[in-house]
N, C-alpha and C positions, 0 to 999 in steps of 0.2 A: 504806596507807599515801596520801598524797594525792599524785600528778603532773599538774601543770600545766604546760602547756607553753608556752614562750615565746621564740616562734622556737626556737632553738639549747636553749634552757634553763627546766628546771623548777624546783619549790618543791614541795618532801613536805612533808606532815605528817600525823598521825594523823586529822584528822576527814573524811576521804574514807570512809574503808573501811567506816565504820555508814552516813554519808550518803548512797551509792550503794546502799543496800537500799530498797525503797520502805516498809516497813513499818514503818521503823527510828525509833525516840523521838527527839525533835528532841535534839541535840548540844551543846557548849558549843564554844566556840571556840578554835582553838587559834593561838598566836601564831608566826609565821614567825622564825625567827633572824636576827643580822644576815648572815650569810655567804648565808641564802636571799634576803636583802631586796636584796642586795649582786647578784645576777641578775638584778633588775629594774632597776635605776637603773647603773651601773659602765659608763662608755663609751658613754652614751646621751643622746640629747638628746630632752626631755621640750617639745613642742609645743602652745603658749598658742593661744587665739585673737586675741591682739596682741603676741605676742611666744613665747621659747622660756626654755629653762636646758640646758645641757650639765652631766653630774656625768663629770669626768672619772675615769679609773680610780687616780688616787695622790690622790682627794677632796678636791681642787681642784673648784673650779664658778665656771659666770658665767652672766650670765644678761640680756635685755633686755627691757625694752617698746616700746612704737613708738606708743602711742597719742598721735593727734593733739596738738602742743604741750604734751606730758609726758612724753617719750621720758625712758629712764633706763634705766641699767646698772648689774651689779654682778657684784661679784667679792668671792670667800670659798671655804669649805668647806662638805662635807655630811660628814654622820655618820651612821651606822647604831649601834641595840644592840639587844640579846637581847630585850627587850621589845617587839621590835615596829614601833620609830621610827627615823623617814626626819628629822633634821631639816636644815636649810639655815641655816647663818650669814653672811651676805652684808651687804657694805656697799653699800646701794641709793647713786646720781649721778644728777642731769641739771641742766639748766640752773637751772633754779630752786633747787635746793639739792644740799649736798655732804655727800659721807660720814656717809650716815646708815645704822648698825647694824641688822639684823632680823634676828630668828631665825626661823622657821616650820619646822614640827616636823606631820608627819602621822605618825598612828599605824597600823597593819596589822593585819587579825584574819584566820585561814582557818575558812568558817562553810558548810557544808555543800555543801563540794565549789568554794568561789569565796573566791577573793582578796577583803578588803574595806578601804578606805583611808578616813581621812577626817581634817580638820585639826583641829591641837589647839588649845586646849583643850576647846571645847566644838563644833567639828562634827559633820554626820549622818554616818552610814557609806555609804559607796556602792558599788558594783561597781567594781573595780581589775582584776580577771582573771579570766574565766569558766574552766571546764573548757572550753568550745568557744571558737570563735570570734565572739565575741557583738558586735556595732559599736557598743555603749555602754560599752563597755567603756576606762578611762580610759588602760591601757596600749597600746591602738594610736593614743595621740599620740606613742607613744614611737617615735624613730628610732636605729638603730644610729649608731654614733659621735657627732662635733660637727659634725652635720648643718647647722645655720645660724650657721657660723662668722660666712662673710662679713656677715650680716644685723648680728649685734652688732657687727662693727668697726664698720659704716657706722653704727649708731647710736651708739656709741662717738666716733666721730670728730664727729659736730653736733653734740654733748653735749662735746666737750672744744675743738672752732672758739669764737673771738672773737667770731666775730659775728653 
């Protein structure tokens, strides 16, 4: 059984048992369940280079970007499936446009002791979480709770202001 620690969270899967043996043949990836994926996302903030997204426990979500002269905010929901997908249904808006709904999905798999992620429909697989603390892991960009709520509100107020 694969145990990938994520703070106090673990992700289990059958892939690790054989992958831990040096001479084991290459094995097929396993797909994490919705419950396992929830351990990565629920009540956490995903920090981006120019913004962040908060995944509330009740499946509501909000996000923001602060690209100069193109700041935007989004609100909506996030969903998990037992085929390893996490999807965000967000309505984005900025000063330049209003109410633009966008669905973005990421697939996840467990392969050779690590969780990988890719943007759908045809993104490249990259490391989401290793069994050890790898500085390249995408999961390192996550913080517990609504860690950037104040910044979301600041950007939202800028967009909503009349001036």
